[in-house]
BARO-249091 format. One line per 10 residues: number of its first residue (from 1); their letters; for each residue y, x, z of N, C-alpha, C, O. Coordinates in nm, 2 decimals. Layout:
% BARO-249091
NUM = a = Y/X/Z/Y/X/Z/Y/X/Z/Y/X/Z  ...
END
This chain:
% BARO-249091
1 = xxxxxxxxxx = 8.25/2.75/2.69/8.13/2.73/2.59/8.13/2.67/2.48/8.17/2.55/2.50  8.10/2.70/2.32/8.08/2.58/2.24/7.96/2.51/2.22/7.85/2.56/2.20  8.00/2.39/2.22/7.88/2.28/2.21/7.84/2.25/2.07/7.89/2.29/1.97  7.74/2.18/2.08/7.67/2.17/1.95/7.76/2.03/1.91/7.79/1.96/2.00  7.79/2.01/1.79/7.90/1.87/1.76/7.74/1.78/1.70/7.63/1.83/1.69  7.77/1.68/1.69/7.70/1.54/1.67/7.66/1.55/1.50/7.75/1.56/1.41  7.53/1.55/1.49/7.50/1.55/1.32/7.56/1.41/1.27/7.62/1.31/1.31  7.51/1.47/1.12/7.59/1.32/1.09/7.53/1.23/1.06/7.59/1.14/1.00  7.39/1.22/1.10/7.30/1.07/1.10/7.35/1.03/1.22/7.36/0.90/1.21  7.42/1.08/1.38/7.45/1.02/1.43/7.60/0.96/1.44/7.63/0.85/1.49
11 = xxxxxxxxxx = 7.68/1.04/1.38/7.82/0.99/1.32/7.82/0.90/1.23/7.92/0.83/1.23  7.71/0.86/1.12/7.69/0.76/1.05/7.66/0.64/1.16/7.73/0.54/1.17  7.54/0.65/1.23/7.53/0.56/1.28/7.64/0.50/1.35/7.68/0.39/1.32  7.69/0.57/1.44/7.79/0.53/1.50/7.93/0.46/1.39/7.96/0.34/1.39  7.98/0.53/1.32/8.03/0.45/1.21/8.03/0.30/1.16/8.11/0.21/1.15  7.89/0.32/1.12/7.84/0.20/1.08/7.82/0.11/1.14/7.85/0.01/1.08  7.77/0.10/1.28/7.79/0.00/1.38/7.93/-0.04/1.46/7.94/-0.16/1.48  8.00/0.03/1.49/8.19/0.03/1.49/8.17/-0.11/1.39/8.14/-0.22/1.42  8.19/-0.06/1.24/8.28/-0.14/1.15/8.21/-0.31/1.15/8.25/-0.42/1.11  8.04/-0.27/1.23/7.96/-0.40/1.18/7.99/-0.48/1.30/7.97/-0.60/1.29
21 = xxxxxxxxxx = 8.05/-0.43/1.44/8.07/-0.52/1.52/8.23/-0.57/1.51/8.26/-0.69/1.53  8.33/-0.47/1.46/8.44/-0.52/1.43/8.49/-0.63/1.36/8.61/-0.68/1.38  8.39/-0.68/1.29/8.40/-0.80/1.19/8.39/-0.91/1.28/8.45/-1.01/1.27  8.31/-0.89/1.38/8.28/-1.02/1.47/8.35/-1.01/1.60/8.35/-1.11/1.67  8.40/-0.90/1.64/8.51/-0.87/1.78/8.60/-0.81/1.75/8.57/-0.75/1.65  8.74/-0.78/1.78/8.88/-0.71/1.75/8.89/-0.60/1.85/8.96/-0.50/1.83  8.79/-0.62/2.00/8.81/-0.54/2.08/8.70/-0.55/2.17/8.72/-0.59/2.29  8.57/-0.50/2.13/8.43/-0.42/2.14/8.47/-0.35/2.29/8.58/-0.32/2.33  8.32/-0.33/2.37/8.35/-0.26/2.48/8.23/-0.19/2.47/8.11/-0.22/2.46  8.31/-0.05/2.48/8.21/0.08/2.51/8.19/0.13/2.63/8.30/0.16/2.68
31 = xxxxxxxxxx = 8.09/0.16/2.72/8.06/0.23/2.81/8.01/0.38/2.84/7.90/0.39/2.79  8.06/0.47/2.89/8.05/0.60/2.94/8.04/0.62/3.05/8.12/0.59/3.14  7.90/0.70/3.07/7.90/0.80/3.21/8.02/0.88/3.23/8.11/0.88/3.15  8.01/0.94/3.34/8.11/1.05/3.33/8.08/1.20/3.34/8.09/1.28/3.24  8.03/1.25/3.45/7.96/1.34/3.46/7.84/1.41/3.39/7.72/1.38/3.41  7.88/1.52/3.30/7.73/1.54/3.20/7.77/1.48/3.11/7.75/1.55/3.01  7.81/1.37/3.07/7.82/1.30/2.97/7.93/1.30/2.90/7.93/1.28/2.78  8.05/1.33/2.96/8.19/1.33/2.91/8.23/1.48/2.91/8.33/1.52/2.85  8.16/1.54/3.00/8.20/1.67/3.07/8.09/1.75/3.14/7.99/1.71/3.21  8.13/1.90/3.09/8.05/1.96/3.15/8.02/2.01/3.31/8.01/2.13/3.35
41 = xxxxxxxxxx = 8.03/1.88/3.40/8.09/1.94/3.53/8.08/1.81/3.60/8.11/1.70/3.55  8.03/1.83/3.77/8.02/1.71/3.80/8.14/1.69/3.92/8.15/1.75/4.03  8.24/1.59/3.86/8.40/1.60/3.93/8.38/1.53/4.07/8.47/1.55/4.15  8.29/1.45/4.12/8.25/1.40/4.21/8.24/1.53/4.28/8.33/1.58/4.35  8.16/1.57/4.28/8.11/1.67/4.35/8.21/1.82/4.35/8.20/1.90/4.44  8.28/1.83/4.26/8.36/1.91/4.25/8.47/1.87/4.34/8.53/1.96/4.39  8.50/1.76/4.38/8.62/1.69/4.46/8.55/1.75/4.61/8.62/1.82/4.68  8.44/1.72/4.65/8.37/1.72/4.71/8.41/1.87/4.78/8.45/1.88/4.90  8.38/1.97/4.72/8.36/2.11/4.73/8.51/2.11/4.81/8.52/2.13/4.93  8.59/2.09/4.74/8.77/2.10/4.72/8.80/2.06/4.85/8.88/2.14/4.91
51 = xxxxxxxxxx = 8.76/1.97/4.90/8.81/1.86/5.02/8.73/2.01/5.12/8.80/2.09/5.18  8.60/2.02/5.10/8.55/2.11/5.24/8.63/2.24/5.24/8.68/2.29/5.34  8.63/2.29/5.11/8.69/2.45/5.12/8.88/2.47/5.15/8.95/2.57/5.17  8.90/2.34/5.15/9.07/2.32/5.20/9.08/2.24/5.31/9.19/2.19/5.35  8.94/2.23/5.38/8.97/2.12/5.51/9.06/2.02/5.55/9.14/2.00/5.64  9.01/1.94/5.42/9.14/1.81/5.42/9.11/1.74/5.44/9.19/1.66/5.43  8.97/1.68/5.48/8.89/1.59/5.58/8.79/1.60/5.71/8.70/1.67/5.72  8.84/1.51/5.79/8.72/1.51/5.89/8.57/1.53/5.82/8.52/1.45/5.74  8.50/1.65/5.88/8.37/1.63/5.81/8.28/1.69/5.94/8.32/1.75/6.03  8.16/1.65/5.92/8.07/1.74/6.02/8.01/1.85/5.95/8.02/1.87/5.83
61 = xxxxxxxxxx = 7.93/1.94/6.06/7.89/2.06/6.01/7.78/2.06/5.89/7.70/1.97/5.88  7.79/2.17/5.80/7.73/2.20/5.71/7.73/2.03/5.61/7.64/1.95/5.59  7.85/2.01/5.57/7.87/1.89/5.48/7.79/1.89/5.35/7.71/1.80/5.31  7.81/1.99/5.31/7.74/2.00/5.21/7.57/1.98/5.16/7.52/1.95/5.05  7.52/2.03/5.27/7.36/2.02/5.31/7.33/1.86/5.34/7.23/1.80/5.31  7.42/1.82/5.41/7.43/1.67/5.51/7.40/1.59/5.35/7.30/1.52/5.33  7.49/1.61/5.27/7.54/1.51/5.15/7.40/1.55/5.04/7.36/1.50/4.93  7.35/1.66/5.10/7.27/1.66/4.97/7.12/1.62/5.03/7.04/1.58/4.95  7.08/1.62/5.13/6.99/1.54/5.26/7.01/1.37/5.22/6.92/1.29/5.19  7.14/1.35/5.24/7.15/1.21/5.25/7.12/1.17/5.06/7.06/1.07/5.04
71 = xxxxxxxxxx = 7.16/1.23/4.98/7.13/1.20/4.86/7.00/1.20/4.84/6.96/1.08/4.80  6.89/1.29/4.85/6.76/1.27/4.80/6.69/1.14/4.90/6.57/1.09/4.88  6.76/1.11/4.97/6.68/1.00/5.08/6.74/0.84/5.00/6.68/0.74/4.98  6.89/0.87/4.98/6.97/0.71/4.97/7.05/0.76/4.88/7.12/0.84/4.93  7.07/0.74/4.76/7.16/0.79/4.65/7.26/0.71/4.67/7.37/0.78/4.68  7.29/0.58/4.68/7.37/0.48/4.70/7.47/0.52/4.85/7.59/0.53/4.84  7.38/0.54/4.99/7.46/0.59/5.07/7.55/0.72/5.05/7.67/0.71/5.10  7.53/0.81/5.00/7.53/0.92/4.97/7.66/0.92/4.89/7.75/1.01/4.91  7.65/0.83/4.79/7.80/0.83/4.68/7.92/0.75/4.78/8.04/0.77/4.77  7.87/0.70/4.85/7.99/0.57/4.93/8.06/0.66/5.02/8.18/0.66/5.05
81 = xxxxxxxxxx = 7.97/0.76/5.07/8.00/0.87/5.20/8.09/0.96/5.17/8.17/1.00/5.25  8.09/0.99/5.03/8.21/1.06/4.95/8.31/1.01/4.94/8.40/1.09/4.95  8.36/0.85/4.90/8.46/0.79/4.93/8.52/0.79/5.09/8.64/0.82/5.13  8.39/0.74/5.19/8.44/0.67/5.34/8.49/0.86/5.39/8.55/0.86/5.49  8.46/0.95/5.34/8.55/1.07/5.39/8.69/1.07/5.40/8.76/1.13/5.49  8.75/1.00/5.28/8.86/0.99/5.26/8.97/0.88/5.36/9.10/0.88/5.37  8.87/0.82/5.43/9.00/0.72/5.53/9.06/0.78/5.61/9.03/0.89/5.67  9.18/0.68/5.63/9.28/0.74/5.71/9.36/0.82/5.58/9.46/0.86/5.64  9.37/0.86/5.49/9.42/0.93/5.40/9.52/0.80/5.29/9.47/0.70/5.25  9.63/0.86/5.27/9.69/0.72/5.18/9.62/0.76/5.04/9.57/0.87/5.02
91 = xxxxxxxxxx = 9.62/0.65/4.93/9.57/0.67/4.80/9.63/0.80/4.76/9.57/0.89/4.71  9.77/0.79/4.78/9.86/0.90/4.69/9.82/1.01/4.73/9.83/1.10/4.64  9.77/1.07/4.87/9.73/1.21/4.92/9.59/1.23/4.81/9.58/1.32/4.72  9.52/1.14/4.84/9.40/1.14/4.75/9.42/1.16/4.60/9.33/1.23/4.54  9.53/1.11/4.51/9.52/1.12/4.41/9.60/1.24/4.34/9.63/1.27/4.23  9.62/1.30/4.47/9.73/1.46/4.44/9.60/1.54/4.47/9.60/1.64/4.40  9.50/1.55/4.56/9.40/1.62/4.60/9.33/1.63/4.50/9.29/1.74/4.46  9.28/1.48/4.40/9.20/1.49/4.29/9.26/1.60/4.17/9.18/1.67/4.10  9.39/1.59/4.16/9.42/1.66/4.02/9.46/1.77/4.07/9.50/1.85/3.98  9.47/1.82/4.19/9.43/1.98/4.24/9.29/2.02/4.22/9.27/2.13/4.17
101 = xxxxxxxxxx = 9.22/1.97/4.24/9.06/1.99/4.24/9.03/2.02/4.11/8.97/2.12/4.08  9.07/1.89/4.01/9.02/1.92/3.87/9.11/2.06/3.83/9.06/2.15/3.77  9.23/2.06/3.87/9.32/2.19/3.79/9.26/2.32/3.86/9.33/2.42/3.83  9.17/2.34/3.92/9.10/2.49/3.97/9.01/2.46/3.87/8.93/2.55/3.89  8.97/2.39/3.79/8.87/2.37/3.67/8.94/2.38/3.51/8.90/2.32/3.40  9.02/2.44/3.52/9.15/2.44/3.37/9.10/2.55/3.27/9.10/2.67/3.31  9.07/2.53/3.16/9.07/2.41/3.09/8.92/2.31/3.14/8.82/2.37/3.13  8.92/2.16/3.19/8.79/2.14/3.18/8.72/2.11/3.08/8.76/2.06/2.97  8.56/2.14/3.12/8.46/2.16/3.01/8.46/2.02/2.94/8.36/1.95/2.97  8.53/1.97/2.86/8.51/1.83/2.82/8.43/1.87/2.65/8.47/1.94/2.57
111 = xxxxxxxxxx = 8.30/1.79/2.65/8.24/1.77/2.53/8.35/1.70/2.40/8.39/1.58/2.38  8.38/1.83/2.32/8.45/1.75/2.22/8.42/1.65/2.13/8.49/1.56/2.10  8.29/1.67/2.09/8.23/1.58/2.06/8.30/1.40/2.11/8.37/1.32/2.04  8.26/1.38/2.26/8.29/1.26/2.34/8.43/1.26/2.29/8.44/1.18/2.20  8.57/1.35/2.32/8.69/1.32/2.28/8.72/1.27/2.16/8.81/1.19/2.14  8.61/1.34/2.04/8.64/1.32/1.91/8.62/1.10/1.89/8.70/1.02/1.85  8.49/1.09/1.96/8.46/0.94/1.95/8.55/0.89/2.02/8.64/0.85/1.96  8.56/0.87/2.14/8.68/0.80/2.25/8.79/0.81/2.15/8.80/0.70/2.10  8.85/0.87/2.10/8.97/0.91/2.02/8.92/0.79/1.91/8.97/0.67/1.90  8.86/0.82/1.86/8.81/0.70/1.71/8.76/0.53/1.76/8.77/0.44/1.69
121 = xxxxxxxxxx = 8.70/0.53/1.90/8.67/0.41/1.92/8.84/0.34/1.95/8.89/0.24/1.90  8.91/0.45/2.06/9.05/0.34/2.07/9.13/0.35/2.00/9.24/0.32/2.04  9.14/0.41/1.83/9.21/0.37/1.74/9.15/0.29/1.65/9.18/0.28/1.53  9.07/0.22/1.70/9.01/0.08/1.65/9.01/-0.03/1.73/8.95/-0.14/1.70  9.08/-0.01/1.82/9.11/-0.13/1.94/8.95/-0.12/2.07/8.96/-0.20/2.16  8.84/-0.05/2.06/8.75/-0.08/2.15/8.79/-0.06/2.28/8.87/0.04/2.31  8.75/-0.13/2.35/8.82/-0.11/2.52/8.71/-0.03/2.60/8.61/-0.09/2.64  8.73/0.13/2.63/8.66/0.21/2.67/8.68/0.15/2.84/8.78/0.11/2.89  8.49/0.18/2.93/8.53/0.19/3.04/8.41/0.35/3.09/8.29/0.37/3.05  8.48/0.41/3.17/8.42/0.53/3.27/8.34/0.46/3.38/8.39/0.41/3.48
131 = xxxxxxxxxx = 8.18/0.45/3.35/8.11/0.41/3.45/8.03/0.52/3.55/7.91/0.54/3.54  8.09/0.58/3.64/8.02/0.65/3.74/8.00/0.63/3.85/8.05/0.54/3.91  7.89/0.75/3.90/7.83/0.69/4.07/7.91/0.78/4.14/7.89/0.79/4.26  8.04/0.89/4.08/8.11/0.95/4.16/8.21/0.84/4.21/8.21/0.73/4.16  8.29/0.89/4.33/8.41/0.84/4.35/8.49/0.79/4.25/8.45/0.84/4.14  8.57/0.72/4.26/8.63/0.68/4.14/8.77/0.77/4.13/8.81/0.79/4.02  8.83/0.80/4.22/8.97/0.89/4.25/8.92/1.03/4.17/8.98/1.09/4.08  8.78/1.06/4.25/8.80/1.20/4.16/8.76/1.20/4.02/8.80/1.31/3.97  8.70/1.12/3.93/8.69/1.09/3.83/8.82/1.06/3.72/8.83/1.10/3.60  8.90/1.00/3.79/9.06/1.00/3.69/9.12/1.06/3.64/9.14/1.03/3.53
141 = xxxxxxxxxx = 9.16/1.17/3.69/9.20/1.28/3.63/9.16/1.32/3.49/9.22/1.35/3.39  9.03/1.31/3.50/8.94/1.36/3.36/8.93/1.26/3.30/8.85/1.28/3.20  8.96/1.14/3.30/8.95/1.02/3.20/9.12/1.04/3.16/9.16/0.98/3.05  9.20/1.10/3.21/9.36/1.10/3.18/9.34/1.17/3.07/9.36/1.12/2.96  9.28/1.31/3.10/9.28/1.44/3.01/9.20/1.36/2.84/9.22/1.42/2.73  9.13/1.24/2.85/9.06/1.18/2.74/9.15/1.07/2.74/9.09/0.97/2.71  9.29/1.05/2.78/9.35/0.96/2.71/9.31/0.83/2.78/9.34/0.73/2.72  9.26/0.82/2.92/9.22/0.72/2.98/9.29/0.66/3.09/9.32/0.74/3.18  9.34/0.53/3.10/9.41/0.51/3.24/9.28/0.50/3.34/9.16/0.51/3.31  9.38/0.49/3.50/9.28/0.47/3.59/9.23/0.31/3.58/9.13/0.29/3.65
151 = xxxxxxxxxx = 9.27/0.25/3.53/9.22/0.10/3.54/9.07/0.11/3.43/8.99/0.02/3.41  9.06/0.24/3.37/8.92/0.27/3.24/8.81/0.29/3.37/8.70/0.25/3.35  8.84/0.34/3.47/8.72/0.43/3.55/8.66/0.29/3.64/8.72/0.19/3.69  8.50/0.31/3.62/8.47/0.25/3.71/8.37/0.27/3.81/8.25/0.25/3.78  8.40/0.31/3.94/8.35/0.39/4.05/8.31/0.42/4.16/8.41/0.47/4.11  8.26/0.46/4.28/8.26/0.43/4.41/8.40/0.45/4.46/8.47/0.54/4.43  8.44/0.34/4.55/8.53/0.36/4.62/8.53/0.27/4.74/8.44/0.18/4.75  8.65/0.28/4.83/8.62/0.16/4.95/8.77/0.14/4.94/8.85/0.19/4.87  8.78/0.01/5.07/8.91/-0.06/5.05/9.03/-0.03/5.08/9.02/0.05/5.18  9.14/-0.05/5.06/9.26/0.02/5.10/9.36/-0.05/5.12/9.42/-0.09/5.02
161 = xxxxxxxxxx = 9.39/-0.09/5.22/9.44/-0.14/5.33/9.57/-0.08/5.38/9.55/0.03/5.44  9.73/-0.14/5.36/9.83/-0.08/5.36/9.87/0.07/5.33/9.93/0.14/5.40  9.83/0.09/5.19/9.79/0.21/5.12/9.74/0.34/5.16/9.76/0.45/5.11  9.65/0.29/5.30/9.57/0.36/5.34/9.42/0.33/5.34/9.38/0.21/5.37  9.32/0.45/5.29/9.19/0.46/5.22/9.10/0.38/5.41/9.11/0.39/5.53  9.04/0.34/5.34/8.94/0.25/5.49/8.76/0.30/5.48/8.74/0.38/5.39  8.70/0.29/5.54/8.55/0.30/5.52/8.49/0.21/5.51/8.38/0.22/5.57  8.53/0.07/5.43/8.48/-0.03/5.42/8.45/-0.03/5.29/8.54/0.00/5.22  8.34/-0.06/5.23/8.32/-0.06/5.09/8.34/-0.17/5.02/8.32/-0.29/5.05  8.38/-0.13/4.89/8.49/-0.26/4.77/8.42/-0.20/4.69/8.40/-0.08/4.67
171 = xxxxxxxxxx = 8.34/-0.34/4.62/8.26/-0.40/4.54/8.12/-0.30/4.54/8.05/-0.24/4.63  8.10/-0.31/4.37/7.92/-0.24/4.37/7.93/-0.06/4.41/8.02/0.02/4.39  7.83/-0.05/4.45/7.82/0.08/4.41/7.74/0.12/4.31/7.62/0.09/4.31  7.79/0.21/4.19/7.78/0.22/4.05/7.69/0.34/4.04/7.72/0.46/4.04  7.55/0.27/4.03/7.47/0.37/4.05/7.32/0.26/3.97/7.30/0.15/4.00  7.23/0.35/3.85/7.14/0.27/3.80/7.21/0.14/3.81/7.33/0.13/3.79  7.12/0.01/3.85/7.16/-0.09/3.76/7.31/-0.13/3.83/7.38/-0.21/3.78  7.33/-0.04/3.95/7.46/-0.11/3.97/7.60/-0.08/3.90/7.70/-0.15/3.92  7.57/0.04/3.80/7.63/0.09/3.71/7.69/-0.07/3.61/7.81/-0.10/3.59  7.58/-0.12/3.56/7.58/-0.24/3.45/7.65/-0.37/3.53/7.74/-0.42/3.48
181 = xxxxxxxxxx = 7.60/-0.42/3.67/7.66/-0.53/3.70/7.81/-0.51/3.72/7.88/-0.61/3.68  7.88/-0.40/3.79/7.99/-0.33/3.81/8.08/-0.36/3.71/8.19/-0.41/3.73  8.04/-0.33/3.57/8.11/-0.31/3.45/8.09/-0.44/3.41/8.19/-0.46/3.35  8.02/-0.55/3.40/8.03/-0.69/3.41/8.08/-0.75/3.48/8.13/-0.86/3.44  8.09/-0.72/3.62/8.21/-0.78/3.66/8.39/-0.80/3.65/8.47/-0.89/3.68  8.43/-0.62/3.57/8.52/-0.61/3.53/8.56/-0.65/3.37/8.67/-0.65/3.32  8.44/-0.67/3.29/8.47/-0.73/3.20/8.44/-0.89/3.16/8.43/-0.94/3.04  8.42/-0.95/3.29/8.39/-1.08/3.27/8.29/-1.12/3.18/8.30/-1.19/3.09  8.16/-1.03/3.24/8.04/-1.05/3.20/7.97/-1.04/3.00/7.88/-1.10/2.94  8.10/-0.95/2.96/8.09/-0.91/2.81/7.99/-0.77/2.87/8.01/-0.69/2.96
191 = xxxxxxxxxx = 7.89/-0.79/2.77/7.81/-0.64/2.75/7.91/-0.57/2.64/7.99/-0.61/2.56  7.84/-0.39/2.67/7.91/-0.33/2.56/7.82/-0.28/2.45/7.70/-0.24/2.46  7.89/-0.29/2.35/7.80/-0.22/2.22/7.76/-0.10/2.21/7.67/-0.08/2.13  7.80/-0.01/2.28/7.77/0.12/2.30/7.79/0.15/2.42/7.89/0.12/2.50  7.68/0.24/2.44/7.67/0.34/2.61/7.61/0.46/2.59/7.51/0.47/2.52  7.68/0.56/2.65/7.65/0.69/2.67/7.61/0.72/2.82/7.65/0.66/2.92  7.50/0.83/2.81/7.49/0.88/2.96/7.40/0.96/2.92/7.35/0.98/2.80  7.37/1.03/3.05/7.28/1.20/3.04/7.13/1.19/3.14/7.03/1.26/3.13  7.16/1.10/3.22/7.05/1.05/3.35/7.00/0.97/3.34/7.05/0.88/3.28  6.84/0.96/3.41/6.78/0.83/3.45/6.89/0.74/3.52/6.89/0.62/3.50
201 = xxxxxxxxxx = 6.99/0.80/3.59/7.07/0.69/3.69/7.17/0.62/3.56/7.26/0.55/3.59  7.15/0.65/3.43/7.25/0.60/3.30/7.15/0.47/3.24/7.18/0.37/3.18  7.01/0.53/3.29/6.89/0.46/3.19/6.91/0.25/3.18/6.85/0.18/3.09  7.01/0.19/3.29/7.03/0.09/3.29/7.13/0.04/3.21/7.14/-0.07/3.15  7.21/0.13/3.24/7.37/0.13/3.13/7.36/0.16/2.98/7.45/0.11/2.91  7.28/0.22/2.93/7.22/0.21/2.81/7.14/0.11/2.79/7.18/0.06/2.69  7.03/0.04/2.85/6.96/-0.03/2.82/7.05/-0.18/2.76/7.03/-0.26/2.67  7.17/-0.16/2.88/7.24/-0.29/2.83/7.35/-0.31/2.73/7.43/-0.40/2.73  7.34/-0.17/2.63/7.42/-0.23/2.54/7.35/-0.27/2.41/7.26/-0.23/2.35  7.43/-0.38/2.39/7.41/-0.45/2.25/7.40/-0.39/2.13/7.34/-0.46/2.05
211 = xxxxxxxxxx = 7.44/-0.29/2.08/7.39/-0.25/1.93/7.36/-0.11/1.93/7.28/-0.07/1.85  7.41/0.02/2.03/7.41/0.12/2.00/7.40/0.19/2.14/7.50/0.17/2.21  7.28/0.29/2.18/7.29/0.34/2.31/7.23/0.51/2.28/7.12/0.53/2.22  7.34/0.61/2.34/7.34/0.75/2.30/7.31/0.80/2.45/7.36/0.76/2.56  7.19/0.91/2.42/7.13/0.99/2.53/7.20/1.14/2.49/7.19/1.19/2.38  7.29/1.21/2.61/7.32/1.32/2.57/7.25/1.43/2.67/7.19/1.39/2.77  7.27/1.56/2.64/7.22/1.63/2.79/7.29/1.82/2.75/7.32/1.89/2.65  7.29/1.84/2.86/7.35/2.02/2.84/7.31/2.09/2.96/7.36/2.20/2.98  7.21/2.05/3.04/7.14/2.12/3.15/7.05/2.16/3.11/6.96/2.12/3.04  7.10/2.34/3.17/6.94/2.45/3.11/6.81/2.43/3.22/6.82/2.37/3.33
221 = xxxxxxxxxx = 6.71/2.49/3.16/6.60/2.41/3.21/6.61/2.49/3.41/6.52/2.46/3.48  6.69/2.56/3.45/6.69/2.58/3.56/6.80/2.50/3.64/6.86/2.53/3.74  6.80/2.43/3.57/6.96/2.29/3.60/6.85/2.18/3.69/6.74/2.14/3.66  6.97/2.16/3.80/6.89/2.06/3.89/6.87/1.91/3.79/6.81/1.80/3.80  6.94/1.95/3.70/6.96/1.78/3.61/6.85/1.80/3.52/6.78/1.70/3.53  6.81/1.87/3.44/6.74/1.90/3.37/6.66/1.81/3.33/6.66/1.75/3.22  6.55/1.79/3.46/6.46/1.73/3.46/6.49/1.55/3.41/6.45/1.49/3.31  6.56/1.51/3.48/6.62/1.37/3.46/6.68/1.35/3.38/6.67/1.23/3.34  6.76/1.43/3.32/6.82/1.44/3.17/6.68/1.47/3.04/6.70/1.44/2.93  6.57/1.51/3.08/6.48/1.48/2.98/6.39/1.38/2.99/6.31/1.36/2.90
231 = xxxxxxxxxx = 6.39/1.31/3.09/6.32/1.16/3.10/6.42/1.10/3.07/6.36/1.00/3.04  6.54/1.07/3.05/6.63/1.01/2.95/6.63/1.01/2.83/6.64/0.90/2.76  6.61/1.12/2.77/6.59/1.15/2.61/6.44/1.11/2.59/6.43/1.00/2.53  6.35/1.15/2.62/6.26/1.07/2.67/6.23/0.91/2.61/6.20/0.85/2.51  6.27/0.88/2.74/6.31/0.72/2.70/6.37/0.68/2.62/6.35/0.56/2.59  6.48/0.77/2.55/6.56/0.73/2.43/6.49/0.70/2.32/6.50/0.59/2.25  6.41/0.82/2.29/6.31/0.78/2.19/6.22/0.68/2.15/6.22/0.62/2.05  6.15/0.67/2.26/6.13/0.54/2.27/6.16/0.42/2.26/6.08/0.32/2.25  6.31/0.43/2.25/6.39/0.24/2.26/6.46/0.33/2.15/6.58/0.32/2.17  6.42/0.41/2.04/6.52/0.43/1.97/6.68/0.43/1.95/6.76/0.38/1.87
241 = xxxxxxx = 6.70/0.53/2.07/6.82/0.53/2.08/6.87/0.67/2.02/6.80/0.77/1.98  6.99/0.66/2.02/7.04/0.80/1.98/7.04/0.94/2.10/7.09/0.94/2.22  6.96/1.04/2.02/7.00/1.19/2.11/7.06/1.25/2.07/7.07/1.25/1.95  7.13/1.34/2.16/7.18/1.46/2.14/7.19/1.58/2.25/7.18/1.55/2.37  7.20/1.70/2.19/7.18/1.79/2.31/7.32/1.89/2.28/7.35/1.91/2.16  7.37/1.93/2.36/7.51/1.98/2.34/7.49/2.14/2.32/7.56/2.23/2.27  7.35/2.17/2.38/7.33/2.31/2.43/7.25/2.35/2.33/7.21/2.47/2.34
END
């Protein structure tokens, strides 16, 4: 699919703000949500489908339905569970599965304007973090396509002991305020000058940006994300944030 480019207004705001920030800080921070913000796919759920289809982990009956029910009742619990089902597997094995899962959707539907933006920021010395409610391991291959390392991905994960994944939560659940708190843990309290997201799950992340926030959307009217993307766009307009619709 051909996605709409950013307007000249958006690029002007970004370039002007970036130049301003760099005068005082040679290594500012930018934060991006992942799914629906950097690419038009949910890598966390894509990975889960791959695990189900290939019977890679032990799962209850109708695991997708169970996950949806859990997410409706308690999103944080559901997102953690997607990491916990990897328990007993080696991290190397899960990394391999994540790479295979993303390969089934090649080429990944990256929003090219986001790739251009990230390339620009990297060339200027900006530290970029992807802050996602998806399992960290599932998003890392997508980050690599954008030229970012595993350490730039802040997501849901469980503790690893003797290179084996456990069911014990590691760090914060990176959803809503948890995204901001986890980012600040990573940056030792330094706020991002720029944040981008697509749903109300990213609202606090955009709120935390010191200079510029960008709300994007791509969901069609019959998509489950349309309502929450629209709500973020409406909040963005109230807060004088940048908005862009890719389709």
